[in-house]
MARKE-787501 format. One record per residue: residue number from 1; x, y, z of N, C-alpha, C, CB in turn; chain; residue in three letters. Coordinates in nm, 2 decimals, m for minus. Glycine has a CB too. Example, Ala and Ser with C-alpha at 12.3 -4.5 7.8 and 13.67 -1.06 7.14 Angstrom:
<pavexs>
PAVEX     n      nxx      nyy      nzz     caxx     cayy     cazz      cxx      cyy      czz     cbxx     cbyy     cbzz   chain   res
PAVEX     1     1.32    m0.57     0.78     1.23    m0.45     0.78     1.32    m0.33     0.78     1.13    m0.45     0.90       A   ALA
PAVEX     2     1.28    m0.22     0.71     1.37    m0.11     0.71     1.29     0.00     0.79     1.41    m0.06     0.57       A   SER
</pavexs>
This chain:
<pavexs>
PAVEX     n      nxx      nyy      nzz     caxx     cayy     cazz      cxx      cyy      czz     cbxx     cbyy     cbzz   chain   res
PAVEX     1    m2.48    m7.61    m6.00    m2.43    m7.48    m5.98    m2.37    m7.43    m6.11    m2.33    m7.47    m5.86       A   MET
PAVEX     2    m2.41    m7.31    m6.15    m2.36    m7.25    m6.27    m2.21    m7.20    m6.26    m2.45    m7.14    m6.32       A   SER
PAVEX     3    m2.15    m7.18    m6.37    m2.01    m7.13    m6.37    m2.00    m6.99    m6.31    m1.95    m7.13    m6.51       A   ILE
PAVEX     4    m2.10    m6.91    m6.33    m2.11    m6.77    m6.28    m2.11    m6.77    m6.13    m2.22    m6.69    m6.33       A   GLY
PAVEX     5    m2.19    m6.86    m6.07    m2.21    m6.87    m5.92    m2.08    m6.93    m5.86    m2.32    m6.97    m5.89       A   ARG
PAVEX     6    m2.01    m7.02    m5.93    m1.88    m7.07    m5.88    m1.78    m6.96    m5.88    m1.84    m7.19    m5.97       A   LYS
PAVEX     7    m1.77    m6.88    m5.98    m1.68    m6.77    m5.99    m1.71    m6.67    m5.88    m1.68    m6.70    m6.12       A   LYS
PAVEX     8    m1.83    m6.64    m5.86    m1.87    m6.54    m5.75    m1.84    m6.60    m5.61    m2.02    m6.52    m5.76       A   ARG
PAVEX     9    m1.86    m6.73    m5.59    m1.83    m6.79    m5.46    m1.68    m6.79    m5.44    m1.88    m6.93    m5.46       A   ALA
PAVEX    10    m1.60    m6.82    m5.55    m1.45    m6.81    m5.53    m1.40    m6.67    m5.51    m1.39    m6.87    m5.66       A   LEU
PAVEX    11    m1.47    m6.57    m5.57    m1.43    m6.43    m5.55    m1.45    m6.39    m5.41    m1.50    m6.34    m5.65       A   ALA
PAVEX    12    m1.57    m6.43    m5.36    m1.60    m6.39    m5.22    m1.51    m6.46    m5.12    m1.75    m6.42    m5.19       A   TRP
PAVEX    13    m1.48    m6.59    m5.15    m1.39    m6.66    m5.06    m1.25    m6.60    m5.06    m1.38    m6.80    m5.11       A   GLY
PAVEX    14    m1.20    m6.56    m5.18    m1.07    m6.49    m5.19    m1.07    m6.36    m5.12    m1.03    m6.47    m5.34       A   ALA
PAVEX    15    m1.18    m6.29    m5.13    m1.19    m6.16    m5.06    m1.19    m6.18    m4.91    m1.32    m6.09    m5.11       A   LEU
PAVEX    16    m1.26    m6.28    m4.86    m1.26    m6.31    m4.72    m1.13    m6.35    m4.67    m1.37    m6.42    m4.69       A   LEU
PAVEX    17    m1.06    m6.43    m4.74    m0.93    m6.48    m4.70    m0.83    m6.36    m4.70    m0.88    m6.59    m4.79       A   ILE
PAVEX    18    m0.83    m6.28    m4.80    m0.74    m6.16    m4.80    m0.77    m6.06    m4.70    m0.74    m6.10    m4.94       A   SER
PAVEX    19    m0.90    m6.05    m4.66    m0.94    m5.95    m4.55    m0.88    m6.01    m4.42    m1.09    m5.93    m4.55       A   ALA
PAVEX    20    m0.90    m6.14    m4.40    m0.84    m6.19    m4.28    m0.69    m6.18    m4.27    m0.89    m6.34    m4.26       A   LEU
PAVEX    21    m0.62    m6.21    m4.38    m0.48    m6.20    m4.38    m0.43    m6.06    m4.36    m0.42    m6.25    m4.52       A   ALA
PAVEX    22    m0.50    m5.96    m4.42    m0.46    m5.82    m4.40    m0.50    m5.77    m4.26    m0.52    m5.73    m4.51       A   LEU
PAVEX    23    m0.60    m5.83    m4.20    m0.64    m5.79    m4.07    m0.54    m5.82    m3.97    m0.77    m5.86    m4.03       A   GLY
PAVEX    24    m0.46    m5.92    m3.99    m0.35    m5.96    m3.90    m0.24    m5.86    m3.90    m0.30    m6.10    m3.93       A   GLY
PAVEX    25    m0.23    m5.78    m4.00    m0.12    m5.68    m4.01    m0.16    m5.54    m3.96    m0.07    m5.67    m4.16       A   CYS
PAVEX    26    m0.29    m5.53    m3.93    m0.33    m5.40    m3.89    m0.29    m5.36    m3.75    m0.49    m5.39    m3.90       A   SER
PAVEX    27    m0.31    m5.24    m3.71    m0.28    m5.19    m3.57    m0.39    m5.24    m3.48    m0.26    m5.04    m3.57       A   THR
PAVEX    28    m0.37    m5.23    m3.35    m0.47    m5.26    m3.25    m0.58    m5.16    m3.26    m0.41    m5.27    m3.11       A   SER
PAVEX    29    m0.70    m5.21    m3.23    m0.82    m5.12    m3.23    m0.80    m5.02    m3.12    m0.95    m5.20    m3.21       A   ILE
PAVEX    30    m0.74    m5.05    m3.01    m0.73    m4.96    m2.90    m0.64    m4.84    m2.93    m0.67    m5.03    m2.78       A   ALA
PAVEX    31    m0.55    m4.86    m3.03    m0.46    m4.75    m3.07    m0.53    m4.66    m3.17    m0.34    m4.81    m3.13       A   ASP
PAVEX    32    m0.64    m4.69    m3.22    m0.71    m4.60    m3.32    m0.76    m4.47    m3.25    m0.82    m4.67    m3.39       A   LEU
PAVEX    33    m0.75    m4.36    m3.31    m0.79    m4.23    m3.24    m0.94    m4.22    m3.22    m0.74    m4.11    m3.32       A   PRO
PAVEX    34    m1.02    m4.27    m3.31    m1.16    m4.26    m3.29    m1.23    m4.36    m3.21    m1.23    m4.26    m3.43       A   LEU
PAVEX    35    m1.17    m4.48    m3.21    m1.23    m4.59    m3.13    m1.16    m4.60    m3.00    m1.21    m4.73    m3.21       A   VAL
PAVEX    36    m1.04    m4.57    m2.98    m0.95    m4.58    m2.87    m1.01    m4.60    m2.73    m0.87    m4.47    m2.87       A   GLY
PAVEX    37    m0.94    m4.56    m2.64    m0.97    m4.58    m2.50    m1.07    m4.47    m2.45    m0.85    m4.58    m2.41       A   THR
PAVEX    38    m1.15    m4.50    m2.34    m1.24    m4.40    m2.29    m1.16    m4.28    m2.23    m1.33    m4.46    m2.18       A   PRO
PAVEX    39    m1.24    m4.17    m2.21    m1.17    m4.04    m2.17    m1.12    m4.06    m2.03    m1.27    m3.93    m2.18       A   ALA
PAVEX    40    m1.18    m4.14    m1.94    m1.14    m4.15    m1.80    m1.03    m4.26    m1.78    m1.25    m4.17    m1.71       A   ASP
PAVEX    41    m0.98    m4.32    m1.89    m0.88    m4.42    m1.87    m0.74    m4.36    m1.84    m0.87    m4.51    m2.00       A   ALA
PAVEX    42    m0.66    m4.42    m1.76    m0.53    m4.37    m1.73    m0.44    m4.37    m1.86    m0.46    m4.44    m1.62       A   PRO
PAVEX    43    m0.35    m4.27    m1.86    m0.26    m4.26    m1.98    m0.17    m4.38    m1.99    m0.18    m4.13    m1.97       A   ALA
PAVEX    44    m0.13    m4.43    m2.11    m0.04    m4.54    m2.13     0.10    m4.49    m2.10    m0.06    m4.60    m2.27       A   ARG
PAVEX    45     0.18    m4.58    m2.04     0.32    m4.54    m2.02     0.39    m4.53    m2.16     0.39    m4.65    m1.94       A   PRO
PAVEX    46     0.50    m4.44    m2.16     0.57    m4.42    m2.28     0.65    m4.54    m2.32     0.67    m4.30    m2.26       A   LYS
PAVEX    47     0.70    m4.62    m2.23     0.78    m4.74    m2.25     0.70    m4.86    m2.21     0.91    m4.74    m2.18       A   GLU
PAVEX    48     0.71    m4.97    m2.29     0.65    m5.09    m2.25     0.71    m5.14    m2.12     0.66    m5.20    m2.36       A   ALA
PAVEX    49     0.63    m5.22    m2.05     0.67    m5.27    m1.92     0.79    m5.36    m1.93     0.56    m5.35    m1.85       A   GLY
PAVEX    50     0.89    m5.34    m1.85     1.01    m5.42    m1.85     1.00    m5.54    m1.76     1.14    m5.33    m1.82       A   ALA
PAVEX    51     1.08    m5.64    m1.78     1.08    m5.75    m1.69     1.15    m5.72    m1.56     1.15    m5.87    m1.76       A   TYR
PAVEX    52     1.10    m5.78    m1.45     1.17    m5.75    m1.32     1.31    m5.82    m1.33     1.08    m5.81    m1.21       A   LEU
PAVEX    53     1.40    m5.76    m1.26     1.54    m5.81    m1.25     1.53    m5.95    m1.18     1.64    m5.72    m1.18       A   PRO
PAVEX    54     1.61    m6.04    m1.23     1.61    m6.18    m1.18     1.67    m6.19    m1.04     1.68    m6.27    m1.27       A   VAL
PAVEX    55     1.78    m6.12    m1.02     1.85    m6.13    m0.89     1.81    m6.03    m0.79     2.00    m6.13    m0.92       A   ASN
PAVEX    56     1.71    m5.95    m0.81     1.67    m5.85    m0.71     1.55    m5.91    m0.63     1.63    m5.72    m0.78       A   GLN
PAVEX    57     1.57    m5.93    m0.50     1.46    m5.98    m0.42     1.38    m5.87    m0.36     1.52    m6.07    m0.31       A   LEU
PAVEX    58     1.26    m5.89    m0.32     1.18    m5.79    m0.26     1.23    m5.76    m0.12     1.03    m5.83    m0.25       A   PRO
PAVEX    59     1.20    m5.65    m0.06     1.26    m5.62     0.07     1.19    m5.70     0.18     1.23    m5.47     0.10       A   PRO
PAVEX    60     1.26    m5.73     0.29     1.21    m5.81     0.40     1.09    m5.73     0.46     1.32    m5.84     0.50       A   ASP
PAVEX    61     1.00    m5.81     0.52     0.89    m5.75     0.59     0.93    m5.70     0.73     0.77    m5.85     0.60       A   ARG
PAVEX    62     0.86    m5.60     0.78     0.89    m5.55     0.91     0.83    m5.64     1.02     0.85    m5.40     0.93       A   ASP
PAVEX    63     0.72    m5.70     0.99     0.65    m5.78     1.08     0.62    m5.92     1.02     0.52    m5.71     1.13       A   GLU
PAVEX    64     0.59    m6.02     1.10     0.56    m6.15     1.05     0.42    m6.15     0.99     0.57    m6.25     1.16       A   THR
PAVEX    65     0.41    m6.23     0.89     0.28    m6.23     0.82     0.17    m6.29     0.91     0.29    m6.32     0.69       A   ALA
PAVEX    66     0.20    m6.39     0.99     0.11    m6.46     1.07     0.18    m6.51     1.19     0.03    m6.57     0.99       A   MET
PAVEX    67     0.12    m6.49     1.31     0.19    m6.55     1.43     0.16    m6.70     1.44     0.14    m6.47     1.56       A   ASP
PAVEX    68     0.25    m6.77     1.51     0.24    m6.92     1.51     0.11    m6.97     1.57     0.35    m6.97     1.59       A   PRO
PAVEX    69     0.05    m6.90     1.66    m0.08    m6.95     1.72    m0.19    m6.94     1.62    m0.11    m6.86     1.85       A   ALA
PAVEX    70    m0.19    m6.83     1.55    m0.30    m6.81     1.44    m0.28    m6.92     1.33    m0.29    m6.67     1.39       A   GLN
PAVEX    71    m0.15    m6.94     1.30    m0.12    m7.04     1.19    m0.16    m7.18     1.24     0.03    m7.04     1.16       A   ARG
PAVEX    72    m0.14    m7.22     1.36    m0.18    m7.35     1.41    m0.33    m7.36     1.41    m0.12    m7.37     1.55       A   ALA
PAVEX    73    m0.40    m7.25     1.45    m0.55    m7.26     1.45    m0.60    m7.28     1.31    m0.60    m7.12     1.51       A   LYS
PAVEX    74    m0.55    m7.21     1.21    m0.59    m7.23     1.07    m0.56    m7.37     1.02    m0.53    m7.12     0.98       A   ILE
PAVEX    75    m0.45    m7.42     1.06    m0.41    m7.56     1.02    m0.51    m7.66     1.08    m0.27    m7.59     1.05       A   GLN
PAVEX    76    m0.54    m7.64     1.20    m0.64    m7.73     1.27    m0.77    m7.73     1.20    m0.65    m7.70     1.42       A   ASN
PAVEX    77    m0.82    m7.61     1.16    m0.95    m7.59     1.10    m0.94    m7.66     0.96    m0.98    m7.44     1.08       A   GLU
PAVEX    78    m0.83    m7.65     0.89    m0.82    m7.71     0.76    m0.82    m7.86     0.77    m0.70    m7.66     0.69       A   LEU
PAVEX    79    m0.75    m7.91     0.87    m0.75    m8.06     0.89    m0.89    m8.11     0.92    m0.65    m8.10     1.00       A   VAL
PAVEX    80    m0.96    m8.04     1.01    m1.10    m8.08     1.05    m1.19    m8.07     0.92    m1.15    m7.99     1.16       A   ALA
PAVEX    81    m1.18    m7.97     0.84    m1.26    m7.96     0.72    m1.22    m8.08     0.62    m1.24    m7.83     0.65       A   ALA
PAVEX    82    m1.10    m8.11     0.61    m1.06    m8.22     0.53    m1.12    m8.36     0.58    m0.90    m8.23     0.52       A   ARG
PAVEX    83    m1.11    m8.38     0.71    m1.17    m8.50     0.77    m1.32    m8.51     0.75    m1.13    m8.51     0.92       A   ASP
PAVEX    84    m1.39    m8.39     0.77    m1.53    m8.39     0.74    m1.56    m8.43     0.60    m1.59    m8.26     0.78       A   ARG
PAVEX    85    m1.49    m8.37     0.51    m1.51    m8.40     0.37    m1.48    m8.54     0.33    m1.42    m8.31     0.28       A   GLN
PAVEX    86    m1.38    m8.60     0.39    m1.34    m8.74     0.36    m1.45    m8.83     0.42    m1.21    m8.77     0.42       A   ALA
PAVEX    87    m1.50    m8.80     0.54    m1.61    m8.89     0.59    m1.74    m8.88     0.52    m1.63    m8.85     0.74       A   SER
PAVEX    88    m1.77    m8.75     0.47    m1.89    m8.74     0.39    m1.88    m8.81     0.26    m1.92    m8.59     0.36       A   ALA
PAVEX    89    m1.76    m8.81     0.20    m1.74    m8.88     0.07    m1.75    m9.03     0.09    m1.61    m8.84     0.01       A   THR
PAVEX    90    m1.69    m9.08     0.20    m1.69    m9.23     0.22    m1.83    m9.27     0.25    m1.59    m9.26     0.33       A   SER
PAVEX    91    m1.91    m9.19     0.33    m2.05    m9.23     0.36    m2.13    m9.23     0.23    m2.11    m9.13     0.46       A   ALA
PAVEX    92    m2.10    m9.14     0.14    m2.18    m9.13     0.01    m2.14    m9.25    m0.08    m2.14    m9.00    m0.07       A   LYS
PAVEX    93    m2.01    m9.29    m0.07    m1.97    m9.41    m0.15    m2.02    m9.54    m0.10    m1.81    m9.41    m0.16       A   ASP
PAVEX    94    m2.04    m9.55     0.03    m2.09    m9.67     0.09    m2.23    m9.69     0.07    m2.06    m9.68     0.24       A   SER
PAVEX    95    m2.31    m9.58     0.05    m2.45    m9.60     0.02    m2.48    m9.63    m0.13    m2.53    m9.47     0.06       A   THR
PAVEX    96    m2.38    m9.61    m0.21    m2.39    m9.65    m0.35    m2.44    m9.55    m0.44    m2.47    m9.77    m0.36       A   GLY
PAVEX    97    m2.45    m9.43    m0.40    m2.50    m9.32    m0.49    m2.39    m9.26    m0.57    m2.58    m9.22    m0.41       A   LYS
</pavexs>
């Protein structure tokens, strides 16, 4: 490799590294006026989203999420599915596949 090619390779490498370093300092592409968001996108809020307060709990529900009979039915279905899966797995293991 000649000295001229080595210098050219080093120059391109330095240019690439500096472009990557400066790219980290640039603004987001979504904030650019020409590239930005589509026309039908909702407007961005003026303030960034704040964290929810730690000690504020959500309000209580007016009705129960699931009645006990429905909950018991779903639990029985899940137990039956687990037992079917366990028996299918043990049958597969006993055949040696």
